[in-house]
PLY file of the C-alpha trace (Angstrom):
ply
format ascii 1.0
element vertex 332
property float x
property float y
property float z
element edge 331
property int vertex1
property int vertex2
end_header
261.62 178.86 264.55
260.76 176.04 262.35
262.72 173.62 264.51
261.10 174.96 267.64
257.69 174.72 266.08
258.24 171.18 264.91
259.78 169.91 268.13
256.63 169.44 270.26
254.76 167.40 267.62
257.82 165.25 267.13
258.11 164.69 270.85
254.42 163.99 271.04
254.70 161.51 268.23
257.65 159.88 269.93
255.85 159.60 273.26
252.69 158.31 271.58
254.74 155.70 269.73
256.46 154.57 272.89
253.18 154.42 274.79
251.41 152.39 272.10
254.42 150.11 271.73
254.50 149.45 275.45
250.75 148.88 275.66
250.64 146.53 272.65
253.63 144.29 273.31
254.37 144.47 277.04
252.06 143.52 279.84
253.45 143.88 283.33
251.96 141.96 286.26
253.36 143.55 289.41
256.83 142.19 290.01
256.69 139.60 287.23
258.70 140.00 284.10
257.11 141.61 281.05
255.22 139.26 278.79
254.18 139.60 275.16
250.48 140.29 274.75
248.47 139.31 271.68
246.09 142.00 270.52
243.73 141.52 267.57
244.04 144.57 265.37
241.19 145.18 262.95
242.13 145.03 259.26
242.51 148.25 257.42
240.18 149.39 254.69
242.80 148.70 252.02
243.30 145.11 253.18
239.53 144.55 253.28
239.19 145.95 249.78
241.98 143.74 248.47
240.46 140.69 250.18
237.02 141.42 248.76
238.46 141.78 245.28
240.64 138.66 245.40
238.01 136.44 247.04
234.87 137.98 245.62
232.49 136.52 243.04
234.23 138.28 240.16
237.59 136.74 241.07
235.91 133.35 241.56
234.36 133.59 238.10
237.73 134.49 236.63
239.36 131.50 238.35
236.58 129.20 237.14
236.93 130.41 233.57
240.70 130.04 233.79
240.35 126.47 235.08
237.88 125.57 232.33
240.12 127.14 229.70
243.08 125.18 231.05
241.06 121.94 230.90
240.34 122.44 227.19
243.54 120.87 225.95
244.23 117.67 224.08
244.89 114.85 226.58
248.27 113.15 226.55
246.72 109.68 226.32
245.61 108.46 222.90
242.99 105.98 221.78
243.66 102.28 221.28
244.32 103.03 217.61
246.99 105.62 218.57
244.72 108.43 217.41
244.89 111.67 219.40
241.77 112.58 221.37
240.00 115.95 221.28
240.15 118.69 223.89
236.49 117.98 224.65
237.62 114.72 226.26
239.48 116.72 228.91
236.64 119.25 229.23
233.87 116.71 229.77
236.10 114.62 232.00
236.66 117.59 234.31
232.97 118.51 234.27
231.70 115.02 235.05
234.36 114.34 237.69
233.48 117.57 239.57
237.08 118.78 239.71
235.60 122.27 239.50
232.31 122.00 241.46
231.06 125.45 240.47
231.52 124.83 236.75
230.00 121.33 237.00
226.96 122.66 238.85
226.49 125.45 236.29
226.79 122.98 233.42
224.23 120.61 234.99
221.78 123.42 235.72
222.19 124.79 232.18
221.53 121.43 230.52
218.46 120.74 232.69
217.16 124.26 232.03
217.55 123.80 228.29
215.66 120.50 228.45
212.79 122.10 230.36
212.80 125.10 228.04
212.62 122.89 224.96
209.75 120.95 226.56
207.57 123.65 228.10
208.49 126.82 226.18
207.33 127.37 222.62
210.61 128.94 221.58
209.93 128.90 217.84
206.59 130.68 218.27
208.20 133.23 220.55
210.93 133.81 217.96
208.30 134.58 215.30
206.48 136.88 217.72
209.65 138.76 218.58
210.48 139.06 214.88
207.18 140.64 213.83
207.15 142.97 216.83
210.69 144.20 216.13
209.94 144.65 212.43
206.70 146.48 213.23
208.55 148.90 215.52
211.31 149.64 213.01
208.95 150.02 210.05
206.61 152.29 212.03
209.49 154.41 213.30
210.94 154.76 209.82
207.58 155.65 208.24
206.62 158.11 211.00
210.01 159.79 210.87
209.88 160.31 207.13
206.31 161.61 207.39
206.88 164.02 210.27
210.60 164.84 210.28
211.54 164.16 206.66
214.08 161.54 207.80
213.48 158.09 209.14
214.16 157.23 212.77
215.40 153.76 211.92
217.87 155.38 209.53
219.27 157.45 212.37
219.79 154.32 214.49
221.38 152.41 211.64
225.11 151.71 212.23
227.67 153.11 209.84
228.79 149.59 209.02
226.71 146.46 209.44
228.02 143.95 211.90
229.82 140.96 210.41
231.34 137.82 211.86
235.14 137.89 211.58
236.68 135.04 209.69
238.87 134.13 212.67
235.81 133.83 214.90
233.99 131.74 212.31
237.02 129.47 211.84
237.28 129.05 215.61
233.58 128.16 215.85
233.84 125.69 212.98
236.93 124.15 214.61
235.06 123.75 217.92
232.08 122.16 216.18
234.42 119.84 214.31
236.14 118.82 217.56
232.78 118.27 219.28
231.50 116.04 216.46
234.74 114.06 216.50
234.40 113.65 220.27
231.04 111.91 219.91
232.21 109.87 216.91
235.38 108.66 218.66
233.62 107.89 221.94
230.85 105.93 220.22
233.45 103.78 218.45
235.47 103.28 221.65
232.33 102.11 223.43
231.22 99.91 220.52
234.56 98.12 220.22
234.94 97.77 224.02
238.16 99.73 224.45
237.08 100.19 228.07
235.06 97.17 229.16
233.55 98.97 232.15
232.35 101.92 230.07
230.94 99.60 227.39
229.13 97.53 230.03
227.69 100.70 231.61
226.50 101.90 228.19
224.92 98.48 227.57
223.04 98.62 230.89
221.94 102.20 230.21
220.64 101.30 226.75
218.84 98.24 228.14
217.12 100.26 230.88
216.29 103.08 228.45
214.67 100.58 226.08
212.08 99.75 228.75
211.86 103.21 230.33
211.02 104.86 227.02
207.67 103.05 227.13
206.82 104.79 230.42
208.86 108.02 230.47
208.80 110.73 227.75
211.96 111.60 225.92
212.57 114.83 227.83
212.23 112.94 231.13
214.63 110.32 229.88
217.09 113.08 228.94
216.89 114.55 232.45
217.42 111.13 234.03
220.43 110.47 231.79
221.94 113.89 232.54
221.45 113.43 236.28
223.04 109.99 236.26
225.96 111.18 234.13
226.72 114.08 236.49
225.96 112.58 239.91
227.19 109.00 239.52
230.87 110.14 239.39
230.21 112.52 242.31
228.78 109.71 244.45
231.72 107.50 243.53
234.34 110.12 244.40
232.59 110.93 247.68
232.49 107.25 248.74
235.45 105.93 246.77
237.02 103.92 249.60
233.79 102.15 250.51
232.83 101.46 246.90
236.33 100.24 246.02
236.28 97.93 249.05
232.97 96.35 248.01
234.08 96.13 244.40
237.28 94.40 245.49
235.32 91.88 247.58
232.93 91.26 244.70
235.86 90.82 242.30
237.55 88.34 244.63
234.30 86.40 245.04
233.74 86.33 241.29
237.32 85.21 240.68
236.97 82.42 243.26
233.71 81.21 241.73
235.23 81.42 238.27
238.25 79.38 239.36
235.96 76.79 240.96
233.81 76.52 237.86
236.95 76.32 235.72
238.35 73.46 237.84
235.05 71.56 237.74
234.84 72.07 234.00
238.43 70.83 233.61
237.65 67.70 235.62
234.55 67.02 233.58
236.49 67.59 230.37
239.20 65.15 231.51
236.56 62.57 232.47
234.81 62.97 229.14
238.17 62.66 227.36
238.95 59.38 229.17
235.50 57.96 228.42
235.81 59.06 224.81
239.16 57.36 224.45
237.72 54.19 225.99
234.74 54.12 223.68
236.96 54.98 220.75
239.22 52.01 221.53
236.25 49.63 221.82
234.65 50.79 218.61
238.01 50.68 216.84
238.41 47.00 217.83
234.89 46.19 216.65
235.48 47.92 213.36
238.72 46.05 212.85
236.97 42.74 213.56
234.24 43.60 211.10
236.82 44.50 208.47
238.68 41.22 209.01
235.39 39.30 208.71
234.61 41.01 205.43
238.05 40.19 204.07
237.65 36.39 204.78
234.09 36.02 203.39
234.95 35.84 199.59
237.33 32.91 200.11
234.66 31.09 202.07
232.15 31.66 199.24
234.44 30.07 196.57
235.32 27.02 198.72
233.70 23.72 197.51
231.41 21.82 199.88
232.91 18.72 201.54
231.05 15.92 199.62
232.51 12.33 199.32
234.50 11.78 196.13
232.94 9.29 193.62
234.56 5.85 193.26
236.95 5.43 190.38
236.91 1.57 190.27
233.96 -0.76 189.79
232.95 -3.17 192.57
234.10 -6.85 192.46
230.60 -8.31 192.02
229.90 -6.15 189.03
233.16 -7.31 187.35
232.28 -11.06 187.74
228.80 -10.52 186.33
230.17 -8.72 183.35
232.63 -11.56 182.63
229.84 -14.19 182.78
227.77 -12.23 180.34
230.66 -12.07 177.94
231.22 -15.94 178.20
227.60 -16.64 177.46
227.63 -14.41 174.46
230.73 -16.14 173.15
229.18 -19.52 173.49
0 1
1 2
2 3
3 4
4 5
5 6
6 7
7 8
8 9
9 10
10 11
11 12
12 13
13 14
14 15
15 16
16 17
17 18
18 19
19 20
20 21
21 22
22 23
23 24
24 25
25 26
26 27
27 28
28 29
29 30
30 31
31 32
32 33
33 34
34 35
35 36
36 37
37 38
38 39
39 40
40 41
41 42
42 43
43 44
44 45
45 46
46 47
47 48
48 49
49 50
50 51
51 52
52 53
53 54
54 55
55 56
56 57
57 58
58 59
59 60
60 61
61 62
62 63
63 64
64 65
65 66
66 67
67 68
68 69
69 70
70 71
71 72
72 73
73 74
74 75
75 76
76 77
77 78
78 79
79 80
80 81
81 82
82 83
83 84
84 85
85 86
86 87
87 88
88 89
89 90
90 91
91 92
92 93
93 94
94 95
95 96
96 97
97 98
98 99
99 100
100 101
101 102
102 103
103 104
104 105
105 106
106 107
107 108
108 109
109 110
110 111
111 112
112 113
113 114
114 115
115 116
116 117
117 118
118 119
119 120
120 121
121 122
122 123
123 124
124 125
125 126
126 127
127 128
128 129
129 130
130 131
131 132
132 133
133 134
134 135
135 136
136 137
137 138
138 139
139 140
140 141
141 142
142 143
143 144
144 145
145 146
146 147
147 148
148 149
149 150
150 151
151 152
152 153
153 154
154 155
155 156
156 157
157 158
158 159
159 160
160 161
161 162
162 163
163 164
164 165
165 166
166 167
167 168
168 169
169 170
170 171
171 172
172 173
173 174
174 175
175 176
176 177
177 178
178 179
179 180
180 181
181 182
182 183
183 184
184 185
185 186
186 187
187 188
188 189
189 190
190 191
191 192
192 193
193 194
194 195
195 196
196 197
197 198
198 199
199 200
200 201
201 202
202 203
203 204
204 205
205 206
206 207
207 208
208 209
209 210
210 211
211 212
212 213
213 214
214 215
215 216
216 217
217 218
218 219
219 220
220 221
221 222
222 223
223 224
224 225
225 226
226 227
227 228
228 229
229 230
230 231
231 232
232 233
233 234
234 235
235 236
236 237
237 238
238 239
239 240
240 241
241 242
242 243
243 244
244 245
245 246
246 247
247 248
248 249
249 250
250 251
251 252
252 253
253 254
254 255
255 256
256 257
257 258
258 259
259 260
260 261
261 262
262 263
263 264
264 265
265 266
266 267
267 268
268 269
269 270
270 271
271 272
272 273
273 274
274 275
275 276
276 277
277 278
278 279
279 280
280 281
281 282
282 283
283 284
284 285
285 286
286 287
287 288
288 289
289 290
290 291
291 292
292 293
293 294
294 295
295 296
296 297
297 298
298 299
299 300
300 301
301 302
302 303
303 304
304 305
305 306
306 307
307 308
308 309
309 310
310 311
311 312
312 313
313 314
314 315
315 316
316 317
317 318
318 319
319 320
320 321
321 322
322 323
323 324
324 325
325 326
326 327
327 328
328 329
329 330
330 331
C-alpha cells in the first residue's frame, strides 16, 4: 500500500523534472537540432541574504577596520640613522595616500569636524553644564528616595563595583601615545635634516605660505587649509600621476640642461680668469724681482766714491826753478 501510495507522486515528480529540464535546456525549432537556451533564474532568498551580509555596510565596516588594523604595523624601511619607524608611519601613509578611500574620507571628515567644533562650540562650558545637571539629578534622586522610600534612588542604581581602567588597556593607550609622539618627533627631525629633499622643500614652502596667510586667515582656517592640502594633494597626484610625472620629467630635463649650460659657462669663465690671473701673476712676479734686485745693488752704489781727478803728487817745473833761485839768493 505504501508503495502504491507513493508511486504517483514519484511519477509526477519524475515527469515534472523531465518537463522542466526539457524546457530549461532544450529549445526546438521545427526540424532544427535542439539548442541550449539561457534562462535567467532569480536568486534564492538564502543567496540574497548571504550577499546582503557579505556586501552590506556591516561587512564593509569590518573590512575597513581590518585594513586599518593591518596598516598599523612597523614599516620595513628605517630612517637614515637606521632607527626603526613607528606604526603610525604606515597608518598615516595609508590614510593620506587614499589606499582605503572610506577610511581616508572618514578621517578627513572627523578632523574637519573637530576643528569646527573647537572653533564654534563652547565645549568646556557645555561640559560644566552637563556636570551640574547630572549631579543635580543624582543628588535630588538620592535625597527624595531617602525622604520618601527610606532608601536612595542613586544608591539603587549604583554598580556593585566601580568601573576601573584595566592595566593592560592603560599600558596599550600609553604605548600608542608614546608611538604617536615619537612619530612627530622623528618626522620633524627627518624634515629638518633633509632626509627627503622633496618633503623638506614642501614643508619649507608650506611654512613660508603660512607665515603670510596667518596675517589674513585665523588659526582654525589655517588648520582646515593644511588638512585639506595634506589629504587631497596625494589624491590629485595619484589620480593624474602619468600627466604630473610627464611634466615633472620635462621640467627636470629642462632644469638639468640649464644647469649644465650654466656650469659650462662658469667653467669657461673660471678658466679664463685662471689664465688672466696667471698672466698678471707672472708680470707682477717679474716686477717684484726687478725691484728686489734694485734694492740689493743700491748699498754698493751709496759707498762708491765720486769720480774726481786725483791731486798731483809732483810739483810743477816752474815752481822748482823759483825755489832754487830763492835758495841761491839767500846763500849769497
